[in-house]
C-alpha positions as CSV (number, residue, x, y, z in Angstrom):
1,M,0.0,0.0,0.0
2,A,1.3,3.4,-0.9
3,A,2.0,6.0,1.8
4,T,-0.7,8.6,2.0
5,K,0.0,12.2,2.5
6,N,-1.2,13.6,5.8
7,M,-3.7,16.4,4.8
8,N,-3.9,17.7,8.3
9,R,-0.5,19.3,8.2
10,A,0.2,22.8,7.0
11,H,3.3,23.7,5.1
12,F,5.5,26.5,6.4
13,A,8.4,27.6,4.3
14,S,11.6,28.5,6.1
15,E,14.8,30.2,5.1
16,L,16.7,26.9,5.3
17,T,14.4,25.1,2.8
18,Q,14.4,28.0,0.2
19,K,17.0,28.2,-2.5
20,P,18.1,31.7,-3.3
21,R,16.3,33.2,-6.3
22,W,17.7,36.2,-8.1
23,R,15.7,38.6,-10.3
24,V,16.8,41.6,-12.3
25,I,14.4,44.5,-12.6
26,D,15.1,47.3,-15.1
27,A,13.9,50.6,-13.6
28,Q,14.3,52.6,-16.8
29,G,11.1,54.8,-17.3
30,K,9.2,53.2,-14.4
31,I,7.3,55.2,-11.9
32,V,9.0,55.1,-8.4
33,G,6.0,54.1,-6.3
34,R,4.8,51.3,-8.6
35,L,8.3,50.0,-9.0
36,A,8.8,50.0,-5.2
37,S,5.6,48.1,-4.5
38,E,6.6,45.5,-7.2
39,I,10.0,45.1,-5.5
40,A,8.6,44.9,-2.0
41,I,6.1,42.2,-3.0
42,A,8.9,40.2,-4.7
43,L,11.3,40.6,-1.8
44,R,8.8,39.2,0.7
45,G,7.9,36.4,-1.6
46,K,4.2,37.3,-1.7
47,D,4.1,36.4,-5.4
48,R,5.0,32.8,-4.7
49,A,2.6,29.9,-3.9
50,D,4.5,28.9,-0.8
51,F,4.6,32.4,0.8
52,T,5.0,32.3,4.6
53,P,4.6,35.7,6.4
54,H,7.3,35.1,9.0
55,A,9.9,33.5,6.8
56,N,12.6,35.0,4.6
57,M,11.9,33.5,1.2
58,N,15.5,34.1,-0.1
59,E,14.4,36.4,-2.9
60,Y,17.3,38.7,-4.2
61,I,16.4,41.6,-6.3
62,V,18.9,43.5,-8.5
63,V,17.6,46.8,-9.8
64,I,19.5,48.4,-12.7
65,N,19.1,51.8,-14.3
66,A,18.0,53.4,-11.0
67,E,19.1,56.8,-12.4
68,K,16.3,56.6,-15.0
69,V,13.3,56.3,-12.7
70,V,10.3,58.7,-13.1
71,F,8.1,60.6,-10.7
72,T,4.6,61.6,-11.7
73,G,3.4,65.2,-11.5
74,D,5.7,67.7,-9.9
75,K,7.1,65.4,-7.3
76,M,10.7,65.6,-8.7
77,T,10.9,69.2,-7.4
78,E,8.2,69.5,-4.8
79,K,8.6,66.3,-2.8
80,V,11.0,66.5,0.1
81,Y,12.9,63.9,2.1
82,D,13.5,65.0,5.7
83,W,15.8,63.7,8.3
84,Y,17.1,64.9,11.6
85,T,20.8,64.7,12.4
86,G,20.4,64.7,16.2
87,W,22.1,68.1,16.6
88,I,20.4,71.3,17.5
89,G,18.9,72.8,14.3
90,G,19.9,69.6,12.5
91,L,16.8,69.2,10.3
92,K,17.9,68.4,6.8
93,H,16.0,68.4,3.5
94,V,16.6,67.1,0.0
95,T,14.4,66.9,-3.1
96,P,14.4,63.8,-5.4
97,E,16.0,65.9,-8.1
98,E,19.1,66.5,-5.8
99,L,19.1,63.0,-4.5
100,L,19.0,61.5,-8.0
101,K,22.2,63.4,-8.9
102,K,23.9,62.4,-5.6
103,N,22.7,58.8,-5.1
104,P,20.1,57.5,-7.5
105,G,19.6,54.2,-5.8
106,E,18.6,55.8,-2.5
107,I,15.3,57.0,-3.9
108,I,14.3,53.4,-4.7
109,R,15.7,52.1,-1.4
110,K,13.6,54.6,0.6
111,A,10.5,53.8,-1.3
112,V,10.9,50.0,-0.9
113,V,11.9,50.1,2.8
114,G,8.8,52.2,3.5
115,M,6.7,49.4,2.1
116,L,8.3,46.6,4.1
117,P,7.1,45.6,7.6
118,K,9.0,47.3,10.4
119,N,10.7,44.4,12.0
120,K,13.9,42.3,11.9
121,L,12.7,40.5,8.8
122,S,12.6,43.8,6.9
123,R,16.2,44.5,7.8
124,A,17.2,41.1,6.3
125,L,15.1,41.8,3.2
126,E,16.7,45.2,2.8
127,R,20.1,43.5,2.6
128,Q,18.8,41.4,-0.3
129,L,18.0,44.4,-2.4
130,K,20.8,45.5,-4.7
131,I,20.4,48.8,-6.6
132,Y,22.7,50.1,-9.3
133,A,22.6,53.4,-11.2
134,G,23.6,52.0,-14.5
135,S,22.9,48.9,-16.4
136,Q,26.0,47.0,-15.2
137,H,26.0,44.9,-12.0
138,P,28.4,42.4,-10.4
139,H,25.7,39.7,-9.8
140,K,25.7,38.2,-13.3
141,A,26.8,34.8,-12.1
142,Q,24.0,34.5,-9.5
143,V,21.4,35.7,-11.9
144,S,22.4,33.4,-14.7
145,T,22.5,30.3,-12.5
146,A,19.1,31.3,-11.1
147,A,17.7,31.6,-14.6
148,A,19.1,28.2,-15.5
149,A,17.7,26.4,-12.4
């Protein structure tokens, strides 16, 4: 008699059982918010059938052409990123236009991190996000083996 599968058990994926999967996303001409939500969903693994909320699904995302992202409306000049340095009078501001010139990947990183849950898992997921301003990236070996598997 063949062994029957116990249907009273739930499957929970864990980081140990998941093989790393690498994806390349081209950001050229894409709207920042829509791109960020696509990346956040993929990082968490919510687009997979075996998604488990508390587990790292080992999804690695490589974003290329970060310098060519688009904002809708007047957000490029009117939106402001604020942070406080901790010193008296240390409130700093930067617009996306200035940030795009200085560090293009930071715009995407800020948008994606804002869409991830605020816990230890999100810090691990943030490390799995690789953002590059141009079309060249050093992860060609991982991406090509992931595509072959």
